N, C-alpha and C positions, 0 to 999 in steps of 0.2 A: 504494500500500500504506500502511495505517495502522500504528500501533504496536499491532497486534492479536496476541495470543499465538499463535493458530492460523495467521495469515498468516506470522508470523516462523518458526514451527516448520516450516511447509511450505517456506519458502525455504531452510531448512537441509537438509531432506530432499532437495530438488532439487539441492543443491550436493554432498552426500556420501551418495547413496542407498544405497551398499553398505557404508558404515561401520557397525560394530556400535554400536547405540544403547542396548540394554536387555538385562540379564541377570538372570534370577530363578533362584536356586540351590536353595532348600529348599521345593519344591512339596509341598502336602499329600499324605499317603499315600505319600511317598517316590518321587514321580514323577520323570521325567527333567528335567534343567534345561531352561530355555527361553532361547534367544538370538535376538534380533530385530535386524535392521539397521534403519536409519532408514526405508528404503522399506517394510519389512515392518511396522513399527510404524504407519506412516502408513496403509498399506492396511488393516490391522486396525481402526484407528480410523475410517476411511472406512466400512467395513462396518457397524460398530456405529452410527455416526452416521446412516446411511441407515435402519437398523432403527428407531431412535428417531424419526426424522422420519416414517417410514411409520406409526408408532404414534401420531402426533398430537402429538409433542413438538416444539415450534417455538421461535423466537426468544423469549428472556425466560423460558421455562419453567424451573423449578427441578428438578434431578435430584440425588437423594441418593446418596452413595457410602458404603454400609454394608459396608466391605470391609477385610480384612487387606491388608498389603502384597503386591503382585504385579503382573504384567503387566496384569491386568484393571483395576486401579485407574487407572494412567496412561492406558491405552487408553480408558477411559471418560471421563476428563477431556478428552482431546483430541477424542473424539467429540462431547462436549457443546459444546466451544468451536467446533468446525467448523460446527455448525448454529446457533450463537449462543444455545444453551441455557446455563444457569448451573449449573455443578457445585457441590454443597454437601456438604462433609465431614460425616460422622456418626461420633461417638465410639462405637466398638464395645463399650466397657465399660458404656455406659448400659443401665439396666434398663427395663422396660416403660413406666413412667410418664415417665421422662426422654426415652425415644425418642418417645413420643406427643407430648410437648411440642415436641421439636425438629421432628418431621415436620410438625406443625401450624403452628408458628411460622414455619418456612421455606417454607410453602405448597408442599410438594413435589408435583410432578405425576408424577414417576417415581422409582423407587428401584432401584438395582442393589446386590445384597447377596450375601454369602457364605452358602452353604447351612446352615452350622452356626448361623446366626442366624435360621433359619426360624421357630422358636417365638416369638422376641421380635418379629419382624416381624408375625406373625399376631396377636399381642396388641395391638400399637401401631397398625398400619396402619388399622384401621377408624375410628380417631379423627381421622385426617387426611383431611378432607373432599375436598381437591383431588387426592389421590393416586389415579391411575387406571391406572398401568402398572408392573409389576414384572418385573425380570430377575434370575434367580438363577444364581450361579456354583456349579457342583457339584450333588451329590445331597443332598437333605434327609436328616437323621438319621432312622432308623426310629422311627416313633411320634410324630414331631414334628407339632404342629398346623399345618395348612396355612392360608396367608393367605386372606382372603375374595376376593381377586383372584388368579386363577390365574397363577402366574409363568411367564414364558417362559425357557427355558434359555439361558444366555449363549452357549454354543456354537451353538445353533440360531439365535439372534438374529444372531450374527456371520455365520453361513453364509448367511442370507437377505438380508443387506444387500449392496448394490452396492459394488465395490471402488474405484470412481473418484471423483474430485472434481468435483462439479457443484453446489457450494453457492453460495448467494447471497453478495453482497459483505458484508464484515464491517466493524467499526468499532473504533477505539480506545476508544470509549465503552461497548462491550460489557462486561458485568459479570462479576466473579468474586467469590464470597462465601466467606469463611472463618469458620466458626462456632468460637467460642472460649468456654470456660467460665472461663478465668482460674484463679484460686486459690479463688474462692468464687462462689456465686450461680448463676443460671440461664444457660445458654449464650446468646451473642449473635452474630448474623450480621454480620460486618464487610463492608460493600459497597465493593469496589474497582472503579474503572474499570481496564480492562486496561492502558491506557497508563500510568497512575499506578503500577500494580503493577510494570510493566517497569522504570520508572525508579527505583523504591524500592530496587532491589538485585538485579534479575534479569538483569543484563547491560547495562542501559542506562547504567551508569556506575560503580557501586560496585566491582564485582570488578576492573576494569582501571584505574580512575581516569580514563579517557578517555570523556567522554560521547558517546553515539551521536547523530549529528546527522540521519541519515536511516534509515528502516527497512531500506533495502537494505544498509546497512553490516553488519548481522548476518550475512547470507550471505557478503558480501565478506570479513568477518573470518574466517569459517570456511574459505573457499577459500584465503585467504592463510596460515592457520595449519596446524598438523598435528594429528594425533591423539596419544593416549597418556595423557591425563588420565582417571582413573577415579574417579568420585564414588560414594561409598557412604553414602547417608543411612540410618542405622540406626533412628531413631525411626519410629513409625507414620506412614504417609502421611496418615492422618486428621488429623494435626496439621500446621498450615501449614508449619512449618520444613522438613519432609522433602519435601513436594511442591514447594516453592519452590526447594529445593536441586536437585531434579531438573530444574526449568525452567532454572536457571543452566547446568547441564551441557548441556542440549539447545541453549541459545542459543549455546554455544561449540562445538557439534558433537562433544561428547565422550560417554563411555559412563557409564551409570548401572547400578549393581549393587544388587539388592534381596534381602533376606531377609524371609520371611513374618513372623517374630517375632524379637525380640532375644535372642540367645544368645551371650554374650561369647566363649566358646571357638570357636564356629563363625564369629563375626565375624573373629577373628584368622586362622583358617585361610583364610577368603575373602580377607583382605588379602594373604596370601602367594600364593594361587593366582591371583587376578585382577590382581595388581600394582596394588592400590588406591593412589591418590595423595592422595585427600581423603576423610577420614572425618568424618561429622558425627554428633553425639549431643546429649543434653540433661543437663547437670549431673553432679554426683557420682554420682547414682543409676545412671547408665550408664557413666561413666568408671571409677568405683571397681572394679566387677567386672572390667572390662577390665584394670586394673592388677593385680588379684589373679591373673588368669589369666596375664598376662605375667611375673609374678614367681614363678609356681608351675608348673602343668602344661604351659604353653605358652611357657616362658621362651626356648626356642630358635627360636621362630617368626621367619621372615624378614619383617621389616617395613621392609626397605631401600627399598621403593618409596614409602613414606609421606612426603608433604611437609607436610601439615597435618592436625591434628585440631581441629575447631571445635565449640564448645558455644554454644547460644543457648537462651533460655527459662528457664534456671536458672543461677545463678552457681556456678562451680567454686570449691571451697574451696582455700586455699593448700596445705593438707596433701596433697590428692590431686594438685594440680598439681605439687608438688615430687616426689612419688613417681613420677609419669609422666615427668617430665623426667629423673630419674635412670635410668629404664629406656630411654627413647628420646630422648637429649639433642639429636639433630639434627632432630627433628620439631617444627615450630612448633605450639604449643598456643594456639589463639585463643579467648579468653574473650569472646564477642561479646554485644552487647546489642541487642535488638530486640523487636518484638511483632507480633501480627496486625494491630494498628491503625497501626503505623508502618513496618513493614519493618525494614531495617537502620539502626541508629543509630550504632554505634561499637564499638570493641574496647577491652578493659581495658588499661591501661598496665602496664608491668613492675613498677612500684612499688606496685601495688594490694596490699592485705593487711588483716588485721584491725585494725591500728593506724591505717591511713590510709584504709580503706574501699575500696569498689569504684570505682576511678577509671577514667574513660573519656576517650579522645580521640574526640570525636564529629565527625560530618560537619557541613558548614556549614549544614545545614537544621535542626539540632537546637539547642534553647535551653532554659534554665531560666526559668520565668515564674511570676509571682504568680497563683495560681489564681483570685483575686477580680478583679484588674484585667486579668489576662492580658498584662501588660507584663513585660519581662525584669527579673529581680531583679539587685541589685548583687552584686558578688563577696562570697562568704561567707554571703549570706542564703539561707534555705531556700525553695525553690519546688517546682514540679512540672515534670518534663521535658515538653517539647512539640516538635512537629516541623511544619515548614511545607512548602508546595509540593505534591509528589506524595503526597497523603495520601488515605485513603478518603473516600467520600461520607457515611458515617454507619453506623448500625446498622439492619439490616432490621427493619421492623415495630416500631421503638421510637423515636418522635420525641422523647420526653422524655430518654432516655439520649443520643440524638444531640446534642440541644441542650446537654447538660452537658459533652460530650466534644469536639465539633467546633465550630470557630468561625472567623470571618474577622477578620483584623487587618492593617492596612497593605496592603490590596489582595490578600492571599494567604489561602489556606485553611490552617488549622492543626488539629492533633489534640493534645488535652491528655491525656497518659498518666497512669497512676495512681502512678507512681514519684516519690517525693520526692527532692530532690537539692540540692546547692550547686554553684556554679561558681567557679573561682578566676580570678585576673587573666590567666592564660595561656589560659583557655578550657577547661581540663580540668574535667570534671564528676565529682563524687563522688556516687554513688547511695546514698541512705540506706535505701530500702526502699519497699514499697507503702504508701501512705498509709492504705488501708483496713485494713491489718494492724497499723498502729502501735499500740503499747501505751502507755496513759497511766497511769503509776503515781506518785501523789503530785504530779502536775503535770509530771513528767519524761517525755519521750518516748523510747520504746525501739523500735527497728526490729528485727523478728525476724531478718532476714538477718545482722545484725551479730553477734547472740548465737549464731546457728547456725554462723557461721564460727569463732567461738571454741570452741564445743563440738566441732566436727569436727577441730579441731587436736589433740584428745586422742588418743593412739595407740590407745586401746581403744574409741573411738567410731566406729561404722561410718556412722551417719546420724542426723540430728536435725531436728526441727521445733520451732518456738517460737511460742507463742500467748499471749494474755492471758486470764486468768480473773478474775471479779469478786472484789473485796476490800472489806470493809466500811469499812476505814480509808483505804486508798490509792486506791480506785476500781478498780484492777486490779493483779494480781500477774503477774509473768513466770513462765510455765510452759514446761517443755521436755519433749518426748517423745523419748526417746533409745534408739537401737538399738545395743547393744554389738557389738563385733566378735566373730565366731565364733572360739572357741578362745583368746580373750584371757583374762587374769585376771579374776575376778569384779569387776564394776563396781558402785560404790555411788553413791547420790545425793550423799553428802558428798564423795566424790572428785570428782564432776563439778563441784560448787560450788567446791571448793578449786582446781581447775584454772582455773576462770573468773576467780577473784579476781585473778590476775596479768595478766589480759587485758582486764577490763571494769570499769567503774565499779560501785560497790556496788549501785546501784539497778537495774542491768541483769542481775545474777546471778539465775538461776532460783530462785524460792522453791518452786515445785512441780517435781519431777522424776519422770517416769514412765519406767520401763525397759520396753521392749517387744521382742518377737522380730522385729518387722518394722514399719518406718515406711511408712505408706501414701502412695504417689505414683501419678500417672497413668502409663500405659504409656510416655509420653515423658519421665518423670522430673520432671514439675512437682509442686510441693508441694500436698498436700491439707490446707489449713489448717482447713477446717471439721471434718474428722476429728480433727486434732490438738487443736483446741479442745474437742471433745466428750470425747476421752480424758482430757485434762488436767482438765476440769471434773468428770468422774466421780471422778477421783482426789482432787481437792480436797474434793468433797462427801462422799466415802465413807471412804477409808482415810487421810485426812490429806494432808500435802504430798508425801509420797513413796509411790510405789506401783509395782506390777508389772502390766502390761496384757498 
């Protein structure tokens, strides 16, 4: 056996076949909940795998998953991995042009999609020359345009497939691709070897601190341990963090709970009902509504089963962390740092904050390097975070970006992340922010994340994004798009700036302040800096430095 994800999953299935593996609670249309044991999930994946195989989808073929959270998503992932096809996540918020780009850039051979996306699939699919097979979950909305390729119903595809395993041998070199849009730009497909993905934080070492030395140890670990851990990834599975969280749960033979979409009050009810032990989310955009529900209509919810709440992909502000800690002081709140390109890097230290920055205790594979020489920087110097060892192969279909981001040094593979940082004498890394978002105002560098932390410390600020807009004298001005808290006293731009003066140097204080009813983020809570820049630029060009959007 190699460190192949499907092999490892099947070894867990054979160890605890009757243990509950997957629960989906909020089915579309109010349908009954679905509960699958490890054996039932494996059998369902075998059936779909055989259907894909019978439809001409073989090793190396790319299969798109244009789906909301649900059993079908993880079932399709396992089906692909069983036949050595490559699952490719598709952002369901994309519109026709963006979908056409991703379908084409990823060279999709097949697509599994939710019925409500039928119209978008019909518009985008004809521009993906290699796409030849469609599988649809559910019934298309009345009047929706049909794709040029007739879709096969998911239930029919599953029913037609054989339930047994008779698949060809697999390899740790088999690929897994995670498409990521980051905070700006076109989506990029991060190509992982499955063995590297396993050791980057899927149970190969990071969750336990004890590295796995043989693939068989995964099943042995499950046999020796018990059940009772319940993982609840609340962001969309289309973003890597939730799918990988599910993989961690499966690698330990534990249960995964899913909701189709994020609804804070329903999340809390599920925590109580399913005795959830580990809840994962992304940043303030997901934790703050949870805090509001816990302090309001669901204040009496039984959260005694919760051991950890973890965030990755967006930094949690100190204000929201403190509010959560006051409500659930016994729950460990993990402010994690990682990316689609690196897996898990580290967790914020307890002394992180707006005055000290986002400070991380990183794993021994992470370093801060000079982006030009790619050598480690001295303590206190600014560089970029990099990770060595089990890292991706590169970006699919993008050799130029691959050469910029991935490199070899001292006999090892490295990935150069976009985050600027410093490191101190003890090895603690302080993350400054994304280099691509850095604002240069009069020669001074301002990282948006630092200003956002200060803004969100204001009691009447619900959310905020910061971007740079052109300035004829200083090159750029700092601009903030701010969402006031509902029901709070009226917030003014002057009050926002006055609040920041006690927390930030003068050149970091937003010169442009736009108040908005809603700060735009991705479904997983990641910042949409392109949108923030456009809103701030419109305010600076039109209504002056302060505006309402």
